[in-house]
VONUTI-402671 format. One record per residue (C-alpha): residue number from 1; x, y, z; residue in three letters. Coordinates in nm, 3 decimals. Example, Ala and Ser with C-alpha at 12.3 -4.5 7.8 and 13.67 -1.06 7.14 Angstrom:
[r 1, [1.230, -0.450, 0.780], "ALA"]
[r 2, [1.367, -0.106, 0.714], "SER"]
//
This chain:
[r 1, [1.837, 6.100, 1.791], "MET"]
[r 2, [2.096, 5.849, 1.902], "SER"]
[r 3, [2.022, 5.486, 1.981], "GLN"]
[r 4, [2.085, 5.555, 2.351], "SER"]
[r 5, [1.824, 5.832, 2.377], "THR"]
[r 6, [1.539, 5.668, 2.183], "ALA"]
[r 7, [1.353, 5.339, 2.174], "LEU"]
[r 8, [1.086, 5.237, 1.922], "GLU"]
[r 9, [0.845, 4.953, 1.987], "LEU"]
[r 10, [0.534, 4.802, 1.836], "THR"]
[r 11, [0.237, 4.713, 2.057], "ALA"]
[r 12, [0.005, 4.487, 1.856], "PRO"]
[r 13, [-0.274, 4.510, 2.114], "GLY"]
[r 14, [-0.380, 4.667, 2.444], "PRO"]
[r 15, [-0.218, 4.387, 2.648], "ALA"]
[r 16, [0.117, 4.477, 2.493], "ASP"]
[r 17, [0.067, 4.842, 2.586], "THR"]
[r 18, [-0.018, 4.739, 2.945], "LEU"]
[r 19, [0.300, 4.528, 2.951], "ASN"]
[r 20, [0.507, 4.822, 2.831], "LEU"]
[r 21, [0.359, 5.031, 3.112], "GLY"]
[r 22, [0.467, 4.758, 3.353], "SER"]
[r 23, [0.819, 4.762, 3.206], "SER"]
[r 24, [0.836, 5.139, 3.248], "ILE"]
[r 25, [0.728, 5.099, 3.612], "ALA"]
[r 26, [1.018, 4.857, 3.667], "ARG"]
[r 27, [1.254, 5.115, 3.513], "ALA"]
[r 28, [1.140, 5.393, 3.747], "LEU"]
[r 29, [1.315, 5.494, 4.062], "ARG"]
[r 30, [1.201, 5.776, 4.283], "ALA"]
[r 31, [1.379, 6.083, 4.148], "PRO"]
[r 32, [1.607, 6.238, 4.410], "ALA"]
[r 33, [1.660, 6.589, 4.276], "GLU"]
[r 34, [1.313, 6.666, 4.150], "GLY"]
[r 35, [1.014, 6.517, 3.977], "PRO"]
[r 36, [1.031, 6.283, 3.679], "LEU"]
[r 37, [0.811, 6.419, 3.401], "VAL"]
[r 38, [0.681, 6.183, 3.132], "ILE"]
[r 39, [0.492, 6.336, 2.839], "GLY"]
[r 40, [0.244, 6.111, 2.657], "LEU"]
[r 41, [0.153, 6.220, 2.305], "LYS"]
[r 42, [-0.083, 6.069, 2.051], "GLY"]
[r 43, [-0.431, 6.097, 1.911], "GLU"]
[r 44, [-0.743, 6.002, 2.105], "LEU"]
[r 45, [-0.757, 5.628, 2.166], "GLY"]
[r 46, [-0.389, 5.574, 2.085], "ALA"]
[r 47, [-0.311, 5.397, 2.414], "GLY"]
[r 48, [-0.183, 5.669, 2.646], "LYS"]
[r 49, [-0.415, 5.582, 2.935], "THR"]
[r 50, [-0.368, 5.209, 2.878], "THR"]
[r 51, [0.007, 5.254, 2.923], "LEU"]
[r 52, [-0.053, 5.457, 3.241], "VAL"]
[r 53, [-0.286, 5.184, 3.371], "ARG"]
[r 54, [-0.015, 4.919, 3.315], "GLY"]
[r 55, [0.243, 5.136, 3.489], "LEU"]
[r 56, [0.020, 5.204, 3.790], "LEU"]
[r 57, [-0.087, 4.839, 3.821], "ARG"]
[r 58, [0.280, 4.735, 3.826], "ALA"]
[r 59, [0.342, 4.989, 4.104], "LEU"]
[r 60, [0.064, 4.835, 4.311], "GLY"]
[r 61, [-0.241, 5.051, 4.237], "VAL"]
[r 62, [-0.546, 4.825, 4.252], "THR"]
[r 63, [-0.830, 5.074, 4.211], "GLY"]
[r 64, [-0.982, 5.200, 3.890], "THR"]
[r 65, [-0.740, 5.384, 3.663], "VAL"]
[r 66, [-0.908, 5.610, 3.410], "ARG"]
[r 67, [-0.792, 5.907, 3.216], "SER"]
[r 68, [-0.863, 6.216, 3.426], "PRO"]
[r 69, [-1.020, 6.391, 3.126], "THR"]
[r 70, [-1.273, 6.582, 3.335], "PHE"]
[r 71, [-1.090, 6.610, 3.670], "THR"]
[r 72, [-0.763, 6.688, 3.486], "LEU"]
[r 73, [-0.547, 6.512, 3.745], "LEU"]
[r 74, [-0.537, 6.209, 3.972], "GLU"]
[r 75, [-0.282, 6.142, 4.244], "ASN"]
[r 76, [-0.163, 5.794, 4.345], "TYR"]
[r 77, [0.057, 5.709, 4.643], "SER"]
[r 78, [0.273, 5.403, 4.588], "VAL"]
[r 79, [0.573, 5.276, 4.784], "PRO"]
[r 80, [0.873, 5.507, 4.737], "SER"]
[r 81, [0.701, 5.766, 4.518], "MET"]
[r 82, [0.396, 5.973, 4.438], "GLU"]
[r 83, [0.248, 5.953, 4.090], "VAL"]
[r 84, [0.031, 6.223, 3.934], "THR"]
[r 85, [-0.159, 6.149, 3.613], "HIS"]
[r 86, [-0.267, 6.460, 3.422], "LEU"]
[r 87, [-0.486, 6.471, 3.111], "ASP"]
[r 88, [-0.473, 6.813, 2.948], "LEU"]
[r 89, [-0.698, 6.735, 2.652], "TYR"]
[r 90, [-0.968, 6.978, 2.768], "ARG"]
[r 91, [-0.730, 7.254, 2.879], "VAL"]
[r 92, [-0.792, 7.577, 2.691], "GLN"]
[r 93, [-0.552, 7.819, 2.862], "ALA"]
[r 94, [-0.232, 7.808, 3.071], "PRO"]
[r 95, [-0.425, 7.960, 3.365], "GLN"]
[r 96, [-0.619, 7.635, 3.397], "GLU"]
[r 97, [-0.294, 7.450, 3.461], "ILE"]
[r 98, [-0.188, 7.708, 3.717], "GLU"]
[r 99, [-0.521, 7.659, 3.896], "ALA"]
[r 100, [-0.443, 7.286, 3.929], "LEU"]
[r 101, [-0.141, 7.366, 4.145], "GLY"]
[r 102, [0.100, 7.169, 3.926], "VAL"]
[r 103, [0.395, 7.377, 4.048], "ARG"]
[r 104, [0.327, 7.246, 4.400], "ASP"]
[r 105, [0.373, 6.893, 4.266], "LEU"]
[r 106, [0.726, 6.957, 4.138], "LEU"]
[r 107, [0.899, 6.780, 4.425], "GLU"]
[r 108, [1.149, 6.498, 4.466], "PRO"]
[r 109, [0.995, 6.153, 4.460], "GLY"]
[r 110, [0.705, 6.241, 4.228], "ARG"]
[r 111, [0.641, 6.109, 3.880], "VAL"]
[r 112, [0.416, 6.320, 3.657], "LEU"]
[r 113, [0.247, 6.135, 3.369], "LEU"]
[r 114, [0.109, 6.403, 3.138], "ILE"]
[r 115, [-0.127, 6.323, 2.852], "GLU"]
[r 116, [-0.144, 6.598, 2.588], "TRP"]
[r 117, [0.159, 6.788, 2.732], "PRO"]
[r 118, [0.167, 7.016, 2.427], "GLU"]
[r 119, [-0.149, 7.183, 2.562], "ARG"]
[r 120, [0.045, 7.286, 2.872], "GLY"]
[r 121, [0.302, 7.479, 2.673], "ARG"]
[r 122, [0.518, 7.687, 2.907], "ASP"]
[r 123, [0.307, 7.611, 3.216], "SER"]
[r 124, [0.469, 7.271, 3.267], "LEU"]
[r 125, [0.826, 7.158, 3.325], "PRO"]
[r 126, [1.003, 7.002, 3.030], "ALA"]
[r 127, [0.956, 6.628, 2.995], "ALA"]
[r 128, [1.237, 6.393, 3.095], "ASP"]
[r 129, [1.083, 6.121, 2.878], "LEU"]
[r 130, [0.854, 6.170, 2.580], "GLU"]
[r 131, [0.636, 5.880, 2.472], "ILE"]
[r 132, [0.464, 5.920, 2.135], "ALA"]
[r 133, [0.191, 5.683, 2.016], "PHE"]
[r 134, [0.092, 5.641, 1.653], "SER"]
[r 135, [-0.129, 5.398, 1.466], "VAL"]
[r 136, [0.062, 5.114, 1.298], "ALA"]
[r 137, [-0.064, 4.860, 1.044], "PRO"]
[r 138, [-0.121, 4.631, 1.343], "VAL"]
[r 139, [-0.160, 4.802, 1.681], "GLY"]
[r 140, [0.048, 5.100, 1.779], "ARG"]
[r 141, [0.402, 5.227, 1.727], "ARG"]
[r 142, [0.542, 5.369, 2.048], "ILE"]
[r 143, [0.849, 5.590, 2.037], "ALA"]
[r 144, [1.017, 5.671, 2.368], "ILE"]
[r 145, [1.276, 5.948, 2.374], "ALA"]
[r 146, [1.489, 6.075, 2.659], "ALA"]
[r 147, [1.499, 6.453, 2.684], "ALA"]
[r 148, [1.722, 6.491, 2.993], "SER"]
[r 149, [1.994, 6.308, 3.180], "ALA"]
[r 150, [1.728, 6.171, 3.416], "THR"]
[r 151, [1.527, 6.051, 3.118], "GLY"]
[r 152, [1.837, 5.883, 2.974], "GLU"]
[r 153, [1.887, 5.688, 3.298], "ARG"]
[r 154, [1.523, 5.572, 3.297], "VAL"]
[r 155, [1.545, 5.478, 2.929], "LEU"]
[r 156, [1.862, 5.275, 2.992], "ALA"]
[r 157, [1.681, 5.080, 3.267], "ARG"]
[r 158, [1.378, 5.040, 3.038], "LEU"]
[r 159, [1.595, 4.883, 2.769], "ARG"]
[r 160, [1.696, 4.622, 3.027], "SER"]
[r 161, [1.334, 4.571, 3.141], "ALA"]
[r 162, [1.204, 4.509, 2.788], "VAL"]
[r 163, [1.285, 4.149, 2.704], "ALA"]
[r 164, [1.285, 4.192, 2.324], "GLN"]
[r 165, [1.322, 4.487, 2.085], "PRO"]
[r 166, [0.952, 4.446, 2.000], "ARG"]
[r 167, [0.669, 4.379, 2.238], "LEU"]
//
């Protein structure tokens, strides 16, 4: 993976993960051609929902932001885009994703934040950005990789939004 398509950071605590979510929000622009898909991978409690909370707060969402573990998805309307947060942890079969109507969400101006995207297999579009969380000696390691030209543009803006190489 080249330096331009990947970024690795350390988040010592939850506040740092919230701040990274805020930085990602600043790097977003409403996609013109189609949705922007961000896959969030990592074990339970790794910080996926915390990052989403920071991103949504920075976009202006003031209500409660929880992982939609039981509802599977939550939609948020923010200025200039729609954001859908999916949590596929409890998904057992691709038909469950089809029943959610995810294909209807694949429209310009929408950002899809998908926790546990590997459980969606071929029922979901490929991610533009993949964010992987892992436990570090202190906090979490967060690796962000661009997987499309759209993802590369967002990652380039994210590099500018992050003040230092490490949070």
